Each structure stands twice: as structure tokens, then as C-alpha cells.
C-alpha positions as CSV (number, residue, x, y, z in Angstrom):
1,M,130.2,46.9,112.1
2,V,130.4,48.2,115.7
3,G,130.8,51.8,114.2
4,Q,127.5,51.3,111.8
5,N,125.2,50.0,114.2
6,S,125.9,52.8,116.5
7,T,125.3,55.1,114.0
8,K,122.0,53.8,112.9
9,S,120.8,53.8,116.3
10,V,120.7,57.4,116.9
11,P,117.9,58.2,114.2
12,M,115.9,55.7,115.7
13,G,115.5,57.3,119.4
14,R,114.7,60.5,117.9
15,T,112.0,59.0,115.9
16,W,110.5,57.7,119.5
17,L,110.9,61.3,121.2
18,L,108.9,62.6,117.8
19,V,106.3,60.2,118.2
20,V,105.7,60.7,122.5
21,A,105.9,64.7,121.6
22,V,103.0,64.2,119.1
23,I,100.9,62.1,121.3
24,A,101.0,64.6,124.4
25,A,100.3,67.6,121.7
26,V,97.1,65.6,120.5
27,A,96.2,64.6,124.5
28,L,96.9,68.4,125.5
29,G,94.6,69.9,122.7
30,V,91.7,67.4,123.8
31,W,91.6,68.5,127.0
32,C,91.3,72.0,126.0
33,V,88.5,71.8,123.6
34,P,85.3,72.1,126.3
35,A,82.9,70.1,124.4
36,L,85.7,67.1,124.2
37,R,86.3,67.4,127.8
38,H,82.8,67.2,128.9
39,R,82.4,64.4,126.6
40,V,85.6,62.8,128.5
41,V,84.5,63.7,131.8
42,G,81.0,62.4,131.2
43,M,82.3,58.9,129.9
44,T,84.5,59.2,132.9
45,N,81.9,59.9,135.4
46,G,79.2,57.5,133.5
47,S,81.8,54.5,133.8
48,A,82.2,55.7,137.6
49,A,78.5,55.4,138.1
50,G,78.2,52.7,137.0
51,A,80.9,51.2,138.6
52,N,79.4,52.2,141.8
53,G,75.8,52.2,141.0
54,S,75.1,56.0,141.9
55,S,73.7,58.9,139.6
56,E,76.4,61.5,140.3
57,G,76.0,62.7,136.6
58,E,72.6,63.2,136.9
59,E,72.9,65.5,140.1
60,A,75.5,67.7,138.2
61,H,72.1,68.4,136.4
62,D,69.7,69.3,138.5
63,H,69.6,72.9,138.1
64,G,71.2,73.6,141.1
65,G,69.2,71.7,143.6
66,H,65.7,72.4,142.3
67,D,63.4,70.2,141.0
68,H,61.5,71.1,137.8
69,S,59.6,68.3,137.0
70,H,56.1,68.8,138.1
71,A,53.3,68.5,136.5
72,G,52.6,71.2,133.9
73,H,55.8,72.8,134.1
74,D,57.5,73.9,130.6
75,E,61.4,75.0,131.0
76,T,61.2,77.2,128.0
77,N,58.0,79.3,129.3
78,S,58.7,79.2,133.2
79,L,61.2,82.0,134.4
80,E,62.0,82.1,138.4
81,L,62.8,85.6,139.7
82,S,65.1,86.5,142.6
83,P,64.0,88.9,145.3
84,Q,66.1,91.4,143.7
85,A,64.5,91.3,140.6
86,R,60.8,91.7,141.6
87,R,62.0,94.2,143.2
88,N,63.4,95.9,140.4
89,I,60.3,95.2,138.6
90,G,57.9,96.5,141.3
91,L,56.5,92.6,141.4
92,T,55.4,92.9,145.2
93,D,52.7,90.4,146.9
94,E,50.3,93.2,146.3
95,M,51.0,93.1,142.4
96,V,50.4,89.4,142.0
97,R,46.6,88.6,142.4
98,P,43.9,86.5,141.4
99,V,41.9,86.8,138.4
100,E,38.5,88.1,139.0
101,L,35.5,88.6,136.4
102,Q,34.2,91.9,136.3
103,T,32.2,94.6,134.2
104,F,34.1,96.5,132.1
105,F,33.3,100.2,130.3
106,R,35.0,101.1,126.9
107,K,35.7,104.2,127.2
108,L,36.4,106.8,124.6
109,T,39.6,108.5,124.9
110,V,39.7,112.4,124.3
111,P,42.2,115.0,124.5
112,A,41.1,117.6,126.9
113,M,41.8,121.2,128.8
114,V,41.0,122.8,131.7
115,V,39.0,126.1,130.8
116,E,37.1,128.7,132.7
117,Q,33.4,129.1,132.6
118,A,32.9,132.3,130.7
119,G,31.2,134.9,132.8
120,R,31.6,133.0,136.3
121,T,35.3,132.3,136.6
122,K,36.5,136.2,136.3
123,I,35.0,139.4,137.7
124,Q,36.4,142.7,135.9
125,V,36.7,145.3,138.5
126,A,36.5,148.8,136.8
127,A,36.9,152.2,137.9
128,P,32.7,153.7,138.7
129,M,34.0,157.3,137.8
130,S,37.5,159.2,136.8
131,G,39.4,159.9,140.0
132,L,42.8,159.4,141.2
133,V,43.9,156.2,142.9
134,A,44.7,157.0,146.2
135,A,45.2,153.6,147.9
136,V,45.6,150.1,146.9
137,H,44.3,147.8,149.6
138,V,45.2,144.0,148.1
139,I,48.5,142.5,146.6
140,Q,48.2,140.8,143.3
141,G,47.9,136.5,144.3
142,E,46.3,137.1,147.5
143,A,43.0,135.5,148.2
144,I,40.4,137.9,150.1
145,S,36.9,137.3,151.0
146,P,33.7,139.2,149.5
147,G,33.1,142.8,150.6
148,R,36.7,143.4,151.1
149,P,38.3,147.1,149.9
150,L,40.3,146.9,147.0
151,F,40.9,150.3,145.8
152,R,40.1,154.0,147.2
153,L,39.9,156.8,144.2
154,R,39.8,160.5,144.9
155,L,36.9,162.0,143.0
156,T,37.8,164.7,140.6
157,H,35.2,163.9,137.9
158,E,33.3,167.3,137.4
159,D,30.1,166.0,136.8
160,L,30.0,164.3,140.0
161,V,31.0,167.1,142.0
162,A,28.2,169.2,140.8
163,A,25.7,166.4,141.4
164,Q,26.8,166.3,144.7
165,T,26.6,169.9,145.0
166,M,23.3,170.5,143.8
167,Y,22.0,167.3,145.9
168,L,23.8,169.5,148.6
169,K,21.9,172.6,147.9
170,T,18.6,170.8,147.3
171,L,18.7,169.1,150.7
172,G,19.5,172.9,152.2
173,E,16.4,174.4,150.0
174,L,14.1,171.3,151.5
175,D,15.0,172.1,154.9
176,V,14.2,175.6,154.4
177,I,10.8,175.0,153.1
178,R,9.9,172.6,155.6
179,R,11.0,175.0,158.3
180,E,8.8,177.7,156.8
181,I,6.0,175.2,156.8
182,A,5.8,174.5,160.2
183,R,5.8,178.1,160.9
184,L,2.9,178.8,158.8
185,Q,1.0,175.5,160.0
186,E,1.5,177.2,163.5
187,I,0.4,180.7,162.1
188,T,-2.7,179.5,160.5
189,N,-4.0,177.6,163.2
190,Q,-4.4,181.3,164.8
191,G,-6.0,182.5,162.4
192,A,-3.2,184.8,161.2
193,V,-2.3,183.7,157.7
194,A,-4.6,182.4,154.6
195,G,-4.2,178.6,154.0
196,K,-3.7,179.1,150.4
197,V,0.0,180.7,151.4
198,L,0.4,177.2,153.5
199,L,-0.4,175.3,150.5
200,E,1.7,177.2,148.3
201,K,4.8,176.1,150.6
202,Q,3.5,172.4,150.8
203,Y,4.2,172.4,146.8
204,Q,7.1,174.0,147.1
205,E,8.5,171.0,149.4
206,H,6.7,168.4,147.1
207,K,8.8,169.8,143.8
208,A,12.3,170.1,145.9
209,Q,11.4,166.5,146.9
210,A,11.3,165.6,143.5
211,V,14.6,167.7,142.5
212,L,16.3,166.1,145.2
213,N,15.6,162.4,144.3
214,A,16.3,163.2,140.8
215,Y,19.8,164.2,142.2
216,R,20.1,161.2,144.4
217,E,19.5,158.5,141.4
218,S,22.1,160.6,139.4
219,L,24.6,160.2,142.1
220,Q,23.5,156.6,141.8
221,L,24.7,156.5,138.1
222,H,27.7,158.2,138.9
223,G,28.7,155.0,141.1
224,L,27.9,156.0,144.8
225,T,25.9,153.8,146.5
226,E,22.9,154.4,148.7
227,E,25.3,154.0,152.2
228,Q,27.3,156.8,150.4
229,I,24.3,159.3,149.4
230,D,23.2,159.0,152.8
231,Q,26.3,159.8,154.5
232,I,26.8,162.9,152.7
233,A,23.0,164.1,153.6
234,K,23.9,163.1,157.1
235,T,27.2,165.0,157.2
236,R,26.3,168.1,154.8
237,R,29.7,167.2,152.9
238,L,30.9,166.6,149.2
239,L,32.1,162.9,149.0
240,R,36.0,163.4,148.2
241,E,37.0,159.7,148.2
242,V,35.3,156.3,147.1
243,S,36.3,152.9,148.4
244,I,36.0,150.4,145.8
245,T,35.3,146.8,147.6
246,A,34.8,143.0,146.3
247,P,31.9,142.6,145.4
248,S,29.0,140.4,147.5
249,Y,29.2,136.8,147.1
250,E,25.3,136.6,148.0
251,E,24.5,135.5,144.2
252,V,27.6,133.2,144.3
253,I,26.3,131.5,147.5
254,R,22.9,131.2,146.1
255,D,24.1,129.5,143.0
256,R,26.5,127.2,145.0
257,S,23.0,126.0,147.3
258,K,21.8,124.2,143.6
259,P,22.6,120.9,143.3
260,G,25.5,119.3,141.9
261,V,27.2,123.0,142.4
262,P,30.2,122.2,144.9
263,T,31.9,124.5,147.5
264,P,35.4,124.9,147.4
265,R,37.2,121.9,149.6
266,R,41.0,120.8,150.3
267,A,42.6,118.0,148.8
268,S,42.8,115.1,151.1
269,Y,46.5,114.8,151.1
270,V,46.9,118.4,151.7
271,D,48.0,120.1,155.0
272,K,45.3,122.3,156.6
273,P,45.7,125.9,157.1
274,S,47.9,126.8,160.1
275,R,45.1,128.9,161.5
276,G,43.7,125.8,162.7
277,D,40.6,125.8,161.5
278,A,39.7,122.1,160.0
279,A,36.4,123.3,158.5
280,E,36.3,124.0,154.7
281,P,36.8,127.6,153.6
282,A,34.2,129.8,152.9
283,P,34.0,131.3,149.3
284,F,36.8,133.9,148.2
285,F,38.3,135.6,145.6
286,L,41.7,135.3,143.8
287,V,43.1,138.7,143.4
288,Q,44.6,137.7,139.7
289,R,45.7,140.9,138.8
290,V,46.5,144.6,139.8
291,S,46.3,146.9,136.8
292,V,46.9,150.0,138.7
293,E,48.9,151.9,141.4
294,K,48.9,154.5,143.5
295,G,48.7,158.1,142.3
296,K,47.4,156.9,138.8
297,F,44.6,158.8,137.1
298,V,41.9,156.5,136.1
299,A,38.8,157.5,133.7
300,A,35.5,156.2,134.7
301,G,35.1,152.1,133.3
302,E,39.3,151.9,133.4
303,Q,40.1,148.4,134.8
304,L,41.5,148.3,138.4
305,G,42.2,144.9,138.5
306,V,40.6,141.3,138.0
307,L,39.3,138.8,140.3
308,A,39.1,135.2,139.8
309,D,37.0,132.0,141.4
310,F,38.6,129.1,140.4
311,S,36.5,126.9,143.1
312,E,34.6,125.6,139.8
313,L,36.2,125.2,136.4
314,Y,35.3,123.2,133.0
315,I,37.0,120.7,131.1
316,E,36.8,121.2,127.4
317,G,36.9,117.9,125.6
318,K,37.8,117.8,121.7
319,A,36.1,114.9,120.3
320,F,35.9,114.3,116.6
321,E,32.6,114.2,114.6
322,Q,32.1,111.2,114.6
323,D,31.8,110.5,117.9
324,A,28.9,113.1,118.8
325,S,26.5,110.1,119.0
326,D,28.5,108.3,121.6
327,L,28.9,111.6,123.4
328,I,25.4,112.4,123.6
329,R,24.4,109.0,124.4
330,A,26.8,109.2,127.8
331,A,25.5,112.7,128.3
332,R,21.9,111.2,128.2
333,S,22.2,108.4,130.4
334,G,24.4,109.9,132.9
335,M,27.5,108.2,132.9
336,K,30.0,109.3,134.9
337,V,33.3,110.5,132.8
338,T,37.0,109.9,134.3
339,A,39.9,113.0,133.7
340,V,43.7,112.2,133.8
341,P,46.1,115.0,134.4
342,E,48.9,115.0,131.8
343,D,51.2,117.8,132.3
344,S,51.7,117.0,136.3
345,Q,53.2,114.4,138.3
346,D,50.3,114.1,140.1
347,R,48.3,111.8,137.5
348,T,45.7,110.5,140.0
349,P,42.4,110.0,138.0
350,I,39.7,112.3,138.9
351,E,36.4,110.1,138.7
352,G,32.5,110.4,138.9
353,L,32.3,113.7,136.8
354,E,29.4,114.9,134.7
355,I,29.3,116.2,131.1
356,V,27.5,119.7,131.6
357,Y,26.9,119.8,127.2
358,V,27.9,118.9,124.1
359,D,28.4,121.7,121.9
360,N,25.9,122.6,119.1
361,E,28.4,123.1,116.4
362,V,31.2,121.9,114.5
363,D,34.8,123.5,114.2
364,P,34.9,124.1,110.4
365,D,38.7,123.9,110.3
366,S,39.7,120.8,112.3
367,R,36.0,119.0,112.5
368,S,36.7,118.5,116.5
369,L,33.3,119.0,118.4
370,Y,33.5,120.3,121.7
371,F,31.9,119.2,125.1
372,Y,32.4,120.5,128.6
373,V,32.4,119.1,132.2
374,R,31.8,120.3,135.3
375,L,35.6,119.8,137.1
376,P,35.0,120.9,141.3
377,N,38.5,121.8,142.3
378,E,40.6,121.5,145.6
379,I,42.9,123.4,147.6
380,L,46.5,122.3,147.3
381,Y,48.1,125.4,149.5
382,D,46.3,127.9,152.0
383,R,48.5,130.0,154.3
384,Q,47.6,133.2,155.9
385,R,51.4,135.2,156.7
386,P,51.5,137.6,159.5
387,D,50.8,140.6,157.7
388,G,47.1,139.1,157.3
389,H,47.5,138.3,153.7
390,R,46.4,134.9,152.7
391,F,47.7,132.9,149.6
392,V,46.1,130.1,147.8
393,T,46.8,127.5,145.7
394,W,44.2,125.6,143.6
395,R,44.8,122.1,142.4
396,F,43.4,122.3,138.7
397,K,44.3,125.6,136.6
398,P,42.7,126.7,133.5
399,G,45.0,125.8,130.6
400,Q,46.1,122.2,132.2
401,R,46.4,119.2,129.6
402,M,43.8,116.3,130.6
403,Q,42.6,113.2,128.9
404,L,38.9,112.1,129.4
405,L,37.7,108.9,129.2
406,V,33.7,108.8,128.6
407,P,32.5,105.2,129.1
408,V,30.4,104.6,125.8
409,E,29.8,100.6,125.6
410,E,29.3,98.4,128.7
411,W,30.5,94.3,128.9
412,A,29.9,92.1,131.3
413,D,31.8,89.2,132.6
414,R,35.2,90.1,131.6
415,I,39.1,89.8,132.1
416,V,40.4,93.0,133.0
417,L,44.2,93.2,133.4
418,P,46.6,96.2,133.7
419,V,48.4,97.1,130.5
420,D,51.5,95.9,132.5
421,A,50.4,92.5,133.0
422,V,50.2,91.8,129.3
423,A,53.5,91.4,126.9
424,Q,53.4,91.2,123.5
425,E,55.4,89.6,120.7
426,G,54.2,89.7,117.2
427,A,50.8,88.5,117.2
428,E,50.8,86.7,120.8
429,Y,50.3,88.0,123.6
430,F,51.2,86.2,127.2
431,V,50.5,87.1,130.8
432,F,52.5,85.3,133.4
433,Q,50.9,82.7,135.9
434,E,52.1,82.1,139.7
435,N,53.0,78.6,139.6
436,G,55.0,77.9,143.3
437,D,58.6,79.6,143.2
438,H,58.2,81.0,139.3
439,F,56.2,82.3,136.9
440,D,54.8,80.2,134.0
441,R,54.0,82.3,130.5
442,R,50.8,81.8,129.5
443,P,49.2,83.0,125.7
444,V,46.1,84.5,125.8
445,H,43.5,86.5,123.4
446,V,43.0,90.2,123.8
447,E,39.6,91.2,122.9
448,Y,40.2,94.8,123.6
449,R,42.8,97.5,124.8
450,D,43.1,100.9,125.3
451,Q,46.1,102.6,127.4
452,F,45.1,101.6,130.9
453,F,43.8,98.2,130.5
454,Y,43.4,94.8,128.4
455,V,40.3,93.0,128.0
456,I,41.2,88.7,128.2
457,A,38.7,86.8,126.5
458,N,37.7,84.1,128.9
459,D,38.3,80.4,127.1
460,G,40.6,78.9,129.4
461,S,43.7,80.4,128.9
462,I,43.6,81.5,132.1
463,F,40.6,81.0,135.0
464,P,39.2,83.2,137.4
465,G,41.2,82.8,140.6
466,D,44.4,82.4,138.6
467,R,47.3,84.0,140.2
468,V,48.8,86.7,137.8
469,A,51.6,89.4,137.4
470,M,50.0,92.7,137.3
471,T,53.3,94.4,136.3
472,G,56.5,93.8,134.9
473,A,55.4,91.5,131.8
474,H,57.7,93.0,129.2
475,Q,60.6,92.7,131.7
476,M,59.6,89.0,132.2
477,Q,59.5,88.0,128.7
478,M,62.6,89.8,127.7
479,A,64.0,87.7,130.8
480,L,62.6,84.4,128.9
481,K,64.0,85.1,125.8
482,N,67.7,86.1,126.7
483,K,67.3,82.4,128.8
484,A,66.2,80.8,125.8
485,G,69.2,82.4,124.1
486,G,67.4,84.5,121.4
487,G,67.7,88.2,120.4
488,V,65.9,90.5,122.5
489,D,63.8,92.9,120.5
490,P,63.9,96.3,122.7
491,H,60.5,97.1,121.7
492,A,58.3,93.8,122.3
493,G,55.2,94.6,124.3
494,H,55.4,98.1,123.1
495,N,53.4,99.9,120.5
496,H,54.6,103.2,119.0
């Protein structure tokens, strides 16, 4: 009996061990599941709070010490940014400003390009007569003053040599006739010679003077100046070389004195020249091209070089045919146009420009209507080298791409915000209003938008005086979606 009882007790002990192991495994599994563990901890804290009369469980859900239970706060539409996040999206104190009612001009955006003023920007320098290039006094790219010598030609034109020779010969004959007249006048007064002889010599003088005048005109037609012809008469020597100078700026200066035609100016953000003069520069030319070299033979009329005056250019706008009425209305009313450079890092808008004229024909292929805006230029770089050569760089250059903003309609009392202040998600548009230490998202109605501004309806969504983030709206919208656990649309707020 004793042996049988001892044999049955062994399975019973194993059963108790198995039960204890199962209980331990279940307890371990419960503790490893986060949701169950939180419920256990919450029940424990709740019972402890009930026993102690405290609210430690509520303090655990106090958002890290922040109280967001104030009036008007909605946690799903509110965002708090760290100082680092503000700096990352450029949200400085200056970029959080109160909303104001203002006048908005609906503008027509037109692609454009900087172009030359035909007949004024470039000046072709041609050889007045055939000859050899004896000297080139300028280098390509330098700035020169009016009247400065450009080239020196050694004359080889046979007609010019013959014209100078005949001019000198006629001068000599005229001198002989005048001396003879002086002698005859003295003799005639003494009664030794009849007055008829003196009269014949005077006729010869008039004839020689007429021939001399004709040769003088011929020399001018060959390209000689009045001063050069006077030099031939004074020295009684043929002119072997001729100097070609930059044209006089007298006509240009007279044109610049007219209203609306500016003188060259320096950009405000560029250093003054090293010469020390703070005054604005006098008109000058740029040597855009030197087409010859020393020793080259050139024929009369052949190009020696090209001078350019970039102090004033045009912006050629390319509008659609249906925009003609808006353009003409803007030109008639004198509305100022704004230009925005496209191809350069300097995208500072150029404001206050004037429409010169709208073209009178439509391009038959593209159906485009061209119009032209006057563009005063600015000097970016102005330095004179020790060897005397001066170099100047203009801010605006022909071929530079721009956008023209032409005001066509005026809207008063509108809320106008920059494009970076508004975020878009589907059909909804949002702005972020400052509310204490965080920003609340506010839905708004957009009446109009262009590439620079949104026009927001004054319907009570936001009010004048509300402080709104003027930049970073798209990034703040993405942060709210991340906070809510939704997927992030990388194209939200962007129009493609």
C-alpha cells in the first residue's frame, strides 16, 4: 500500500509544477503587451489615486507641462514650433505680421526680354576712306568718353590724294593771283596800267576761289573734317593720316535733357569707383567690338568697330492678342509696370517703369502682341586700370529674360498675403494665426492669386490686426498632418 501511494504522488507533483509555469507565462505575456501594460498601470494608478485622493494619472497626460485648454484652442489645428523649426522655415519675428486691408492691383504677367533701342544703342564705326590701319587706340570692352581717338588710318585712296593735290595747287594759284592784284592796284593808282587789266585779274581770283571751294567740298565728301582741311591749307602739306574719333555726345546729351530720359546711374548696392569721385558718371560709350587690327587694309565704308550705349534699354513684352485692350488701357492711364529678372540671382523687382508703346501688328505665327517698356540701366562695376583703360559693367543686358507685371484692375480694401503665407490641401486654403506660443490653422477663402500674392476674402475667417505667419505655411501644414498621423503629400500647397 505504501508503495502504491508513493507511486501516485509523483504525477500529482508534476501537475502542480505545470500549473505554476502556465500562470507565469501568462503574466509575462500580459506585461510585454504595451496596451495591456498601460491598462494595468492605469488601473494601478487609478486605484492609487483613489486611495490617496490625488490626480497623478491626469498629470501624466498634461502634454509635457503645457496647458492647451484655453478658449479657441483645437489641438488638431494647432501647432507649436521650436526655435530651431522657426529658423528652418525662416519664420522670424519680422515674418509674423498683423493682417492689413490694402489696395491690390490685379496684374497681367507677361514674359519679356531686355532688348536694344534700335538706332540708339549701337553705333557702327566705319572707315571714311580706304587706307591702312596705322594704329588702334582702344581695346574691346573698355569705356571711352565722346571724342576720344579710336583708330588712325594711313591714306592710300588715289581720289583723295588727287583731291588734296588739286586743293593745294589751287591754293597756290590763288596766292599768285592775289599778289598780282595787289601789285596792279599799286601801279594803277600811279596811272601806269589801265584798270581793265586789274579787273581781269580780279575775275581770275573769283574763279580760283570757286574752284578752291569745290575742292574743299570734295575733301569733305571723302571724309575729311573742316579742321583737317584747314590744316592742309595752313601747312601746305598733304594729309597722310587721318584720325577716327568717337562721335560727339552732343545729340545724346540733348536727348537726355528731355523729361523721362535718365542719365547713367550706379546701383545703390555697388561700391563707387576707386577714383574717389562720388558723382554720377558722365555719358560714355562701350567699345563692344574692334573689327580690325594694325596693318590691315580697309576700304571706304568698311566696319572698324562697334560702340554701344547701354544707359537706357527696352524691355520687350510678349503678350497675347486678347490682352491688347488691357495693355492699351494701362499705357493710356500711365500705370507703372514692374519687371522681375528671371535668369540672375538678383531678382529684385524693378518698379515704376513706363510703357513706351504697344506694337501695331500681331505676330502671324505665334499670335503674340509685343509692347515695349523703357528700362533705365544701372552701373554694377566701374574701375579704371593704372594704364588708363576704364571698364564698366551694366546691371541689365540685352538678351536678359524678365517678367513684366502690368496692372490692369484695382481692388480696394483687400487682405493680401504673400504666397508662402497660404497652404493648400485639395479645395481648402489655410493660413496660420499666431496664438500665444503656437499657431492655429485657419481656413480662408481665396478670391484671387498670382505667382506672388493671395487675395483673401474679408469674411471673418481672419480679421485685420490678426498676426499671421507670412512664410512657411506649407511646412506647417505638413507638420500638422504628421502630428495627426496622416500621410504626407509632398505636393500639398504647390501648383504644378
